[in-house]
Every structure is written in C-alpha cells, then in structure tokens.
C-alpha positions as CSV (number, residue, x, y, z in Angstrom):
1,M,253.7,36.9,84.6
2,L,251.9,39.7,82.7
3,Q,251.0,37.5,79.8
4,D,249.4,34.9,82.2
5,N,247.4,37.6,83.9
6,L,246.2,39.0,80.5
7,L,245.2,35.6,79.4
8,L,243.2,35.0,82.5
9,I,241.5,38.4,82.2
10,I,240.6,37.8,78.5
11,S,239.4,34.3,79.3
12,L,237.1,35.7,82.0
13,L,235.7,38.3,79.6
14,F,235.1,35.6,77.0
15,A,233.4,33.4,79.6
16,T,231.2,36.3,80.7
17,S,229.9,36.7,77.1
18,M,229.3,33.0,76.6
19,L,227.6,32.5,79.9
20,A,225.4,35.6,79.4
21,I,224.2,34.0,76.2
22,L,223.3,30.8,78.0
23,S,221.6,32.7,80.8
24,D,219.5,34.6,78.3
25,K,218.5,31.3,76.7
26,L,217.6,29.8,80.1
27,R,215.8,33.0,81.1
28,I,217.8,33.3,84.3
29,S,219.0,36.8,85.3
30,Y,222.7,36.9,84.4
31,P,224.0,38.0,87.9
32,I,222.5,34.8,89.4
33,F,223.7,32.6,86.6
34,L,227.2,34.0,86.5
35,V,227.6,33.4,90.3
36,M,226.5,29.8,90.0
37,A,228.7,29.3,86.9
38,G,231.7,30.8,88.6
39,L,231.3,28.5,91.5
40,G,230.9,25.5,89.1
41,I,234.0,26.5,87.1
42,S,236.1,26.8,90.3
43,L,235.4,23.1,91.1
44,I,237.0,22.0,87.8
45,P,240.4,20.3,88.6
46,G,243.4,22.4,87.6
47,I,241.6,25.8,87.6
48,P,244.1,28.4,88.9
49,N,243.5,30.1,92.2
50,I,242.1,33.6,91.5
51,T,242.4,36.4,94.0
52,L,241.8,40.1,93.8
53,Q,244.1,42.7,95.4
54,P,242.0,44.3,98.2
55,D,243.3,47.8,97.5
56,I,242.2,47.9,93.8
57,V,238.8,46.3,94.2
58,F,236.9,49.5,95.0
59,I,238.8,51.7,92.5
60,V,238.5,49.3,89.5
61,F,234.9,48.1,89.8
62,L,232.8,50.4,91.9
63,P,233.1,53.8,90.2
64,P,231.9,52.8,86.7
65,L,229.2,50.5,88.0
66,L,227.8,53.1,90.3
67,Y,228.1,55.8,87.7
68,A,226.2,53.7,85.1
69,A,223.4,52.9,87.6
70,A,223.1,56.6,88.6
71,W,223.1,57.7,84.9
72,N,220.2,55.4,84.1
73,T,218.2,56.5,87.1
74,S,215.5,59.2,86.6
75,W,216.2,62.2,89.0
76,H,212.5,63.1,89.0
77,D,211.4,59.6,90.0
78,F,214.2,59.4,92.5
79,W,213.3,62.6,94.2
80,R,209.5,61.8,94.1
81,M,210.2,58.6,96.0
82,R,212.9,60.0,98.3
83,R,211.1,59.2,101.5
84,P,210.8,55.4,101.0
85,I,214.2,55.3,99.4
86,G,215.7,57.1,102.4
87,M,214.0,54.8,104.9
88,L,215.6,51.8,103.2
89,A,218.9,53.3,102.2
90,M,219.7,54.9,105.6
91,G,217.5,53.4,108.3
92,L,217.4,49.8,107.1
93,V,221.2,49.7,106.5
94,I,221.9,50.8,110.1
95,F,219.2,48.5,111.5
96,T,220.7,45.6,109.5
97,A,224.2,46.4,110.5
98,V,223.3,46.5,114.2
99,A,221.3,43.2,114.0
100,V,224.2,41.4,112.2
101,A,226.7,42.8,114.6
102,F,225.0,41.5,117.7
103,V,224.0,38.2,116.2
104,S,227.5,37.5,114.9
105,H,229.1,38.6,118.2
106,W,226.8,36.3,120.1
107,M,227.1,33.3,117.7
108,I,230.8,33.2,116.5
109,P,233.5,32.5,119.1
110,D,236.1,35.2,119.6
111,F,234.2,37.5,117.3
112,S,234.2,41.0,118.8
113,L,231.4,43.6,118.5
114,A,233.6,45.8,116.3
115,L,234.1,42.9,113.9
116,G,230.3,42.3,114.0
117,F,229.7,45.9,112.9
118,L,232.4,45.5,110.2
119,L,230.5,42.4,108.9
120,G,227.2,44.3,109.2
121,G,228.6,47.2,107.1
122,V,229.7,44.7,104.4
123,V,226.4,42.7,104.0
124,S,223.8,45.5,104.8
125,P,223.7,47.3,101.4
126,T,221.8,45.7,98.5
127,D,223.3,45.6,95.0
128,A,222.2,48.0,92.3
129,V,223.2,45.6,89.5
130,A,221.3,42.6,90.8
131,A,218.3,44.7,91.8
132,T,218.0,46.3,88.4
133,G,218.6,43.1,86.4
134,I,216.2,40.9,88.3
135,V,213.4,43.4,89.2
136,Q,213.1,45.0,85.8
137,N,212.7,41.5,84.2
138,A,210.0,40.8,86.7
139,N,207.8,43.6,85.3
140,L,206.9,45.2,88.6
141,P,205.1,48.6,89.0
142,K,207.3,51.6,88.1
143,R,207.3,53.0,91.6
144,V,208.5,49.7,93.1
145,V,211.4,49.6,90.6
146,T,212.3,53.2,91.4
147,V,212.4,52.5,95.1
148,L,214.6,49.4,94.8
149,E,217.0,51.0,92.3
150,G,217.2,54.3,94.3
151,E,217.8,52.3,97.5
152,S,220.6,50.3,96.0
153,L,222.3,53.4,94.8
154,V,222.3,55.4,98.1
155,N,222.6,52.5,100.6
156,D,226.1,51.7,99.2
157,A,227.3,55.0,100.9
158,S,225.6,54.4,104.2
159,G,226.8,50.8,104.4
160,L,230.4,51.8,103.6
161,V,230.3,54.5,106.2
162,V,229.3,51.9,108.8
163,Y,232.1,49.7,107.4
164,R,234.6,52.6,107.7
165,V,233.6,53.5,111.3
166,A,234.0,49.8,112.3
167,M,237.3,49.6,110.6
168,A,238.6,52.7,112.4
169,A,237.5,51.2,115.7
170,L,239.4,48.0,114.9
171,L,242.5,49.7,113.9
172,T,242.6,52.3,116.7
173,G,240.8,50.4,119.4
174,Q,238.4,53.3,120.1
175,F,234.8,53.9,119.3
176,I,232.8,57.0,120.4
177,L,229.1,57.0,119.3
178,W,228.7,60.7,118.8
179,K,231.9,61.0,116.9
180,A,230.9,58.1,114.7
181,A,227.5,59.8,114.0
182,A,229.1,63.1,113.3
183,N,231.6,61.4,111.0
184,F,228.8,59.7,109.2
185,F,227.1,63.0,108.2
186,V,230.4,64.8,107.4
187,V,231.6,62.0,105.2
188,A,228.2,61.7,103.4
189,F,227.7,65.5,102.9
190,M,231.2,66.2,101.8
191,G,231.1,63.3,99.4
192,I,228.0,64.9,97.7
193,I,229.8,68.3,97.5
194,V,232.9,66.8,95.9
195,G,230.7,64.9,93.4
196,L,228.8,68.0,92.5
197,A,231.9,70.1,92.1
198,I,233.5,67.7,89.7
199,A,230.2,67.2,87.9
200,L,230.0,71.0,87.3
201,I,233.5,71.0,85.8
202,V,232.6,68.1,83.5
203,Y,229.3,69.9,82.6
204,A,231.3,73.0,81.6
205,I,233.7,71.0,79.5
206,H,230.9,69.2,77.7
207,R,228.8,72.3,77.3
208,W,231.2,75.0,76.2
209,L,234.4,73.4,74.8
210,P,234.6,72.0,71.2
211,T,234.5,68.3,72.0
212,T,233.9,65.4,69.7
213,A,231.9,62.2,70.3
214,A,235.1,60.3,71.1
215,I,236.3,63.0,73.5
216,D,232.8,63.2,75.2
217,T,232.8,59.4,75.6
218,S,236.3,59.4,77.0
219,I,235.3,62.1,79.6
220,T,232.3,60.1,80.7
221,L,234.6,57.1,81.3
222,V,237.1,59.1,83.3
223,S,234.6,61.2,85.3
224,P,233.5,58.5,87.8
225,Y,237.1,57.7,88.7
226,L,237.8,61.4,89.3
227,M,234.8,61.7,91.5
228,Y,235.6,58.6,93.5
229,I,239.3,59.1,93.9
230,A,239.0,62.8,94.8
231,A,236.4,62.1,97.5
232,E,238.3,59.2,98.9
233,H,241.6,61.2,98.9
234,F,240.0,63.6,101.5
235,H,238.4,60.6,103.3
236,F,234.9,61.4,102.2
237,S,232.3,59.1,100.6
238,G,233.5,58.2,97.1
239,V,230.3,56.3,96.5
240,L,228.0,59.3,97.2
241,S,230.4,61.4,95.1
242,V,230.0,59.2,92.1
243,V,226.2,58.7,92.5
244,T,225.6,62.5,93.0
245,G,227.8,63.4,90.0
246,G,226.1,60.7,87.8
247,L,222.6,61.9,88.7
248,F,223.5,65.5,88.0
249,L,225.1,64.9,84.6
250,S,222.4,62.4,83.6
251,Y,219.8,65.0,84.3
252,H,221.6,67.5,82.0
253,S,222.7,65.1,79.4
254,S,220.3,66.4,76.7
255,K,222.0,69.8,77.0
256,I,225.6,68.9,77.1
257,L,225.9,65.9,74.7
258,S,225.3,65.9,71.0
259,Y,223.4,63.1,69.3
260,S,226.6,61.4,68.2
261,S,228.1,61.6,71.7
262,R,225.0,60.1,73.2
263,L,224.9,57.2,70.7
264,Q,228.6,56.4,71.1
265,S,228.6,56.8,74.9
266,I,225.6,54.5,75.4
267,S,227.2,51.8,73.3
268,V,230.5,52.0,75.1
269,W,229.0,52.1,78.5
270,N,226.7,49.1,77.8
271,I,229.7,47.1,76.8
272,L,231.8,48.3,79.8
273,T,229.2,47.7,82.5
274,F,228.2,44.3,81.0
275,L,231.8,43.1,81.1
276,L,232.6,44.5,84.5
277,N,229.4,43.1,86.0
278,G,230.1,39.7,84.4
279,V,233.7,39.5,85.6
280,V,232.7,40.5,89.2
281,F,229.9,38.0,89.5
282,I,232.1,35.2,88.1
283,L,234.9,36.1,90.5
284,I,232.4,35.8,93.4
285,G,231.9,32.1,92.6
286,L,235.6,31.5,91.6
287,Q,237.0,32.7,94.9
288,L,234.7,30.9,97.2
289,P,236.6,27.5,97.3
290,H,239.9,29.3,98.1
291,I,238.2,31.2,101.0
292,A,236.7,28.0,102.2
293,D,240.1,26.4,102.4
294,T,241.6,29.2,104.6
295,L,239.0,29.5,107.4
296,G,241.7,28.8,110.0
297,E,240.2,27.8,113.3
298,Y,236.7,27.4,111.8
299,S,235.5,24.3,109.9
300,L,233.7,24.5,106.6
301,K,230.5,23.3,108.2
302,E,230.7,26.0,110.9
303,G,231.4,28.7,108.2
304,I,228.4,27.6,106.2
305,Y,226.2,27.6,109.3
306,Y,227.3,31.1,110.3
307,G,226.8,32.3,106.8
308,L,223.3,30.9,106.6
309,I,222.3,32.4,109.9
310,I,223.6,35.8,108.9
311,S,221.7,35.5,105.6
312,V,218.5,34.7,107.4
313,V,219.0,37.6,109.8
314,A,219.6,40.0,106.8
315,V,216.4,38.8,105.1
316,V,214.2,38.8,108.2
317,V,215.4,42.2,109.4
318,R,214.6,43.7,106.0
319,I,211.0,42.2,106.0
320,L,210.5,43.4,109.6
321,W,211.6,46.9,108.6
322,V,209.6,47.5,105.4
323,Y,206.1,47.2,106.9
324,P,206.5,49.7,109.7
325,G,208.6,51.9,107.3
326,A,205.7,51.9,104.8
327,Y,202.7,52.3,107.2
328,L,203.9,54.3,110.2
329,P,204.6,57.5,108.2
330,R,201.2,57.1,106.5
331,M,199.5,56.8,109.9
332,C,201.2,59.9,111.2
333,S,201.0,62.2,108.1
334,A,197.9,63.0,106.0
335,K,200.2,64.7,103.5
336,I,202.0,61.4,102.8
337,R,198.7,59.6,102.5
338,R,197.6,62.1,99.8
339,R,200.9,62.2,98.0
340,E,201.7,58.4,97.9
341,P,199.3,55.7,97.0
342,N,198.9,52.8,99.4
343,P,201.5,50.2,98.2
344,G,199.6,47.2,99.6
345,V,200.8,44.4,101.8
346,K,201.9,42.1,98.9
347,T,203.9,44.8,97.2
348,I,205.7,45.7,100.4
349,F,206.6,42.0,100.9
350,I,208.1,42.0,97.4
351,I,210.2,45.0,98.3
352,G,211.3,43.2,101.4
353,W,212.2,40.1,99.5
354,S,214.2,42.0,96.9
355,G,217.3,42.6,99.1
356,M,219.9,40.9,96.9
357,R,223.6,41.5,97.8
358,G,226.4,41.6,95.2
359,V,229.2,43.7,93.9
360,V,229.4,46.3,96.8
361,S,229.4,43.6,99.5
362,L,232.1,41.6,97.6
363,A,234.3,44.7,97.1
364,S,233.9,45.7,100.8
365,A,234.9,42.2,102.0
366,L,237.8,41.9,99.7
367,A,239.1,45.4,100.7
368,I,239.5,44.4,104.3
369,P,243.3,44.6,104.9
370,I,245.3,41.5,105.3
371,S,247.1,42.8,108.3
372,L,246.8,45.5,110.9
373,V,249.1,48.5,111.2
374,D,251.6,46.6,113.4
375,G,251.8,43.8,110.9
376,V,249.6,41.3,112.9
377,A,247.1,39.4,110.7
378,F,243.7,41.1,110.5
379,P,241.4,39.1,113.0
380,Q,238.8,36.8,111.5
381,R,239.3,38.2,108.0
382,N,238.6,34.9,106.2
383,I,235.5,34.0,108.1
384,I,234.1,37.5,107.3
385,L,234.9,36.9,103.6
386,F,233.3,33.4,103.7
387,I,230.1,34.7,105.4
388,T,229.9,37.5,102.9
389,F,230.1,35.0,100.0
390,V,227.4,32.8,101.5
391,V,225.1,35.9,102.0
392,I,225.7,36.9,98.4
393,L,224.9,33.4,97.1
394,F,222.0,33.0,99.4
395,T,220.3,36.3,98.5
396,L,221.1,36.2,94.8
397,V,220.2,32.6,94.1
398,L,217.3,32.0,96.6
399,Q,215.7,35.4,96.5
400,G,216.6,36.1,92.9
401,L,215.3,32.9,91.5
402,S,212.1,32.8,93.6
403,L,211.2,36.5,93.1
404,P,209.4,36.0,89.7
405,F,207.4,33.1,91.1
406,L,206.4,35.1,94.2
407,I,205.3,37.9,92.0
408,R,203.0,35.6,90.0
409,W,201.8,33.8,93.0
410,L,200.9,37.0,94.9
411,K,199.4,38.4,91.8
412,I,201.4,41.7,92.1
413,P,200.1,44.3,89.6
414,Q,202.3,44.4,86.5
415,M,204.3,47.3,85.2
416,D,202.3,50.5,84.8
417,S,201.2,51.1,81.2
418,E,203.3,53.7,79.4
419,E,201.3,53.6,76.2
420,D,199.4,56.8,77.0
421,Q,202.6,58.6,77.9
422,K,204.2,57.5,74.6
423,L,201.2,58.7,72.7
424,G,201.2,62.0,74.6
425,I,204.9,62.6,73.8
426,R,204.3,61.7,70.1
427,L,201.3,64.0,69.9
428,R,203.2,67.0,71.5
429,L,206.2,66.5,69.2
430,A,204.0,66.3,66.1
431,H,202.2,69.5,67.1
432,A,205.5,71.3,67.8
433,V,206.8,70.3,64.3
434,L,203.5,71.4,62.6
435,D,203.6,74.8,64.4
436,Y,207.2,75.3,63.3
437,I,206.4,74.4,59.6
438,N,203.3,76.6,59.6
439,G,205.3,79.5,61.1
440,Q,208.6,79.3,59.1
441,Y,207.8,77.3,55.9
442,E,204.1,78.0,55.3
443,E,204.6,79.1,51.6
444,E,206.9,76.2,50.8
445,A,204.5,73.7,52.4
446,A,201.8,75.0,50.1
447,T,203.7,75.1,46.9
448,I,206.6,72.5,47.1
449,D,205.7,68.8,47.0
450,A,208.5,67.6,49.4
451,F,207.5,70.2,52.0
452,S,203.9,69.3,51.7
453,R,204.5,65.5,52.1
454,L,206.6,66.2,55.2
455,K,203.7,68.3,56.7
456,D,201.2,65.6,55.8
457,R,203.3,63.0,57.6
458,Y,203.2,64.9,60.9
459,E,199.5,65.7,60.5
460,R,198.8,62.0,60.2
461,M,201.1,61.2,63.2
462,A,199.2,63.8,65.3
463,A,195.8,62.5,64.1
464,I,196.6,58.8,64.9
465,A,198.0,59.6,68.4
466,G,195.1,61.9,69.2
467,K,192.5,59.3,68.2
468,R,194.2,56.6,70.2
469,L,194.4,58.8,73.3
470,E,190.7,59.7,73.0
471,N,189.6,56.1,72.2
472,K,187.5,57.5,69.4
473,E,188.5,55.0,66.8
474,D,188.1,51.2,67.3
475,G,191.4,49.5,66.6
476,A,193.2,52.8,66.1
477,G,196.8,52.0,65.5
478,S,196.2,48.3,65.3
479,F,198.2,48.3,62.0
480,L,201.3,49.6,63.7
481,P,202.9,46.2,64.6
482,R,202.4,45.1,61.0
483,Y,203.7,48.4,59.7
484,R,206.8,48.2,62.0
485,Q,207.4,44.6,60.7
486,L,207.3,46.0,57.1
487,L,209.8,48.7,58.0
488,L,212.2,46.1,59.5
489,E,211.8,43.9,56.4
490,L,212.6,46.8,54.1
491,V,215.8,47.4,56.1
492,G,216.7,43.7,55.5
493,V,216.0,44.1,51.8
494,Q,218.4,47.1,51.7
495,R,221.1,45.2,53.6
496,E,220.9,42.3,51.0
497,E,221.3,44.8,48.2
498,L,224.3,46.4,49.9
499,T,225.9,43.0,50.2
500,K,225.4,42.5,46.4
501,M,227.0,45.9,45.7
502,R,230.0,45.0,47.9
503,Q,230.5,41.7,46.1
504,Q,230.3,43.4,42.7
505,N,232.8,46.1,43.8
506,S,230.8,48.6,41.9
507,Y,230.6,51.3,44.5
508,S,233.0,52.8,47.1
509,D,233.3,50.6,50.1
510,E,233.5,53.6,52.4
511,L,230.1,54.9,51.1
512,L,228.6,51.4,51.5
513,R,229.7,51.3,55.1
514,K,228.2,54.8,55.8
515,R,224.9,53.6,54.3
516,E,225.1,50.4,56.4
517,Y,225.5,52.6,59.5
518,E,222.5,54.6,58.5
519,L,220.5,51.4,58.2
520,D,221.7,50.3,61.7
521,L,220.3,53.5,63.1
522,E,217.0,53.0,61.3
523,E,216.7,49.5,62.6
524,A,217.5,50.5,66.1
525,R,214.8,53.2,66.0
526,F,212.2,50.8,64.5
527,R,212.9,48.1,67.1
528,R,212.6,50.6,70.0
C-alpha cells in the first residue's frame, strides 16, 4: 500500500540522518558507515524485504547525484588534469572490464563472456560520492583530489557504455567489435551535445528571464532529469549529458544566478544530495541478505568467493594501471614533464588504492532486466547482483577505512596550502573597492564620516593582506582567530537579545525573523 511505502521511505530518510550523526561522531566517512549500518539493520528479525524497481533506479538517483558532483567540480582544475583523468576514466575502465570479463568467464560455471563484460561494465567505474567524501577528509594534495573526482565523474559514462554494449550482445546474441567501438564514441559524443544543448537553454532562462530564487532553485532541480531523460530517449549517454551540462552551468553560475538564488540552491541541493546518498548506501546494505537468499544454483560460500576474487581483480588491475599511466607519458613527452609535476610513487599508489565503488555500480546492477525479450529469466542476474554488492562492500569498507591510515603511514604530502591564494583574493578585492571609492565617491570619503570609515576599513584589509603575503610583519594576522571568535560571540549576544524581544512581544515577529536571518548569514560568513 502507498502509506506503507511512504512510511518506509520516511523511516529510511530519518535513519540516514541519525546514522550520519553517529558516523560524524565516530569520524567514519558516512558512505562506509551507512553501508555497514544498512547491512546490520537488515539482519534484525522482522525487517521487511526492500527491493528497488530496476527501471527507476537510474532515473531517480543518478541524475541529481551526478549533477551535484559536476556542479562542485572546478572546470579549470578538471581541464588542467584532463590527461590523467582521461587515462583513468576511459582506459582503466575498459582495462578493468576486460579483466573482470575474462576472470569471471573462466572462474564461474556457465558464465558467458558477454555476461563477464556486463559484470565488468557494472563494477569498473568508481563512485563520485565515495571518492569525494573519503578523499577530501583525508586532506590529500589538491591535484590528487581533482584527478579522483574528475575520474569518478567521467568513468560513469564509459562504464555504462561497456554495460550497454554487453547488454545488447546478450539480448541480440550478436557482438561486432568495430560496431561496439563506433557506438561507444557516438553515444558519448552525442550525450555531450544533448547536455550542452539543454544547458544553453537553462542558461538563457536563468540569464534573461525574470526568475526568482525559488524558480531558479526549481530549475536546477529539474535540469539534471531533463538532460538525462532526453539523452537516454535517443539512446545516448545520459550520464555524460548530465555531467557536461552540470560543468557548463557551474562554470557560468556567477553570471546567471543572483545571490539569493545561489544561497537557496546550495541549501536545497546539500539536503537533497545528502538524503539521496544516504538512502542509496543504506539500500546497498539492506538488499544484500535478500540477494544472498536467491543465488539459485550457487551457494552463499561460492557467491562470496566469486565476489572476493572479482574485488581483488578490480583493485589489482587499478594499481597495475596507474603506474604505467603516470610514467609512460612522462617518459615519452617532455611537454608533459614540464607541465605536470612528478606525482611520486607513494601518491600514485594512493590514487590506485582510492577506487571505491558505490552508487553507479549499484544502480547498474539493479537495472539489469529480470527477464529477456522472450520472457525467459535473465541469465545469472542474481549472482551478478551479489558479486556487485560484495565488490562495493569490499572497496568501500576495506579501502575506505584503510585509506587515511595509508596516507599517514606513507607520509603523503598534505593538502596544498591555500592561505596565499585567500590573501591574494582579499587583497585584489580590497584594491578594487578602494579604486571604485576613490573614483566615484572621493568627495564623500573626504567629508562624510560614514564614507571615510568604510574606506579606512578596506585600506586596513589591504594593508594586512599585503603584509602577510610579503612576510614583512612577524605574527601578522595572528589576531584573526581571536577576532573571528569575538565576531561569533557578538552574534550569539544578539541572538539572546532577539529571544528576549520575542518573549516580551514588544516588536513585530516578522521583523525579528528577518533580523535572525541576517544574523544567520553573518555567522555563516564568519565561520567560513
């Protein structure tokens, strides 16, 4: 019944929030914790069997999650690291799919090579959510984070193209290599074109039509679904469509969105992606016992064995790929050696170890049809699902939990310092403001106290930033943490006074709420 399904969905959303709080307290990345928690919850007697309809998995979860990841990716950083990203997102995916296909075909009885490629397409792409959540908390150098995030965005498309080609071979019984390769490039290229076309329409709406913050936010929520469904309707890559459109609109967001639209959109998207990610990772754990009970001709022990072997293959293949992928181009091209710093053996190993699987693999496995065109049950569907779950658990839990310890043990350089860039931005903005005041309000700044104080404020900001950049003043800016603490305490003092006003009912409640909102914005700015 509808009310039972709604109760289940609301319960999952509530559980996501509560478990995320616990994961934060335990300092465990929430994708890892939620998978383990979901598996634990599923073992509780009386828990209902939860299944997802295969035909809605891609449409409901993938578009917003990919769009959010693309929106938060810097296009400049992405383009600057395009060579290593391409090596991982295209070459490694195909290499992994081929290795998994032949190993599974050789190892699993009655498992055809086409089924092997289908499994390879499912488990080959890494997960953008897991990579971002785990790697950013590990405080790695910026270029490593950029490569891993960029790879997890683009490799979804290449993995799903391999998946689609293998599915076509299973459904039609035909596989021609050159046609498959041509289809790969057509599907990818046209997916990009569709994403850009819809992004341009959305750009025009944001830029030239009289939208409000609510309308802008609504459009950003609808856009990824439009991009994905439109591309898939024409049998192109919906993933690349969403990623391309998201990168394009993110790059132009400062032009097309007002301050209120950006503030509201960021808040709404943070909530949406958090809940969607949480539900998906809980579902990964919740569905594993049901899949384990329906393995058919395979025992649970055999399923675990196959899953562990495929997991090891995926991890080893990635590590074997990253070293030649990093060093062979450097050996062959002096231009690459000049443009890209030597990443180092240890850093390359961390990139190789950061191949966590997650949402995309889950969605791909669940989207395998239950039956073929003629109504016959899809061959080996449950063992493919079970192996996929084992690979997700293996990579998320083992690699995700061990990654921070490996980083400390290998003494990987920490995140590049951004202090100089922050000071440089502050200095340029202060000079821009001062030039504008001197050019447009010179007389007022000389005669009116309020204008003079404003000018003095930016002159002090420029002086402090300049001295800290030049290291000419010992301890320059050392007062800033204490000063920021004072600002936050003053916000708290004002909140207490607002509470007293509200209790005394001496002022309009609407005006008090507006002032509280202004204090919220101030606190957000001070904390950042």
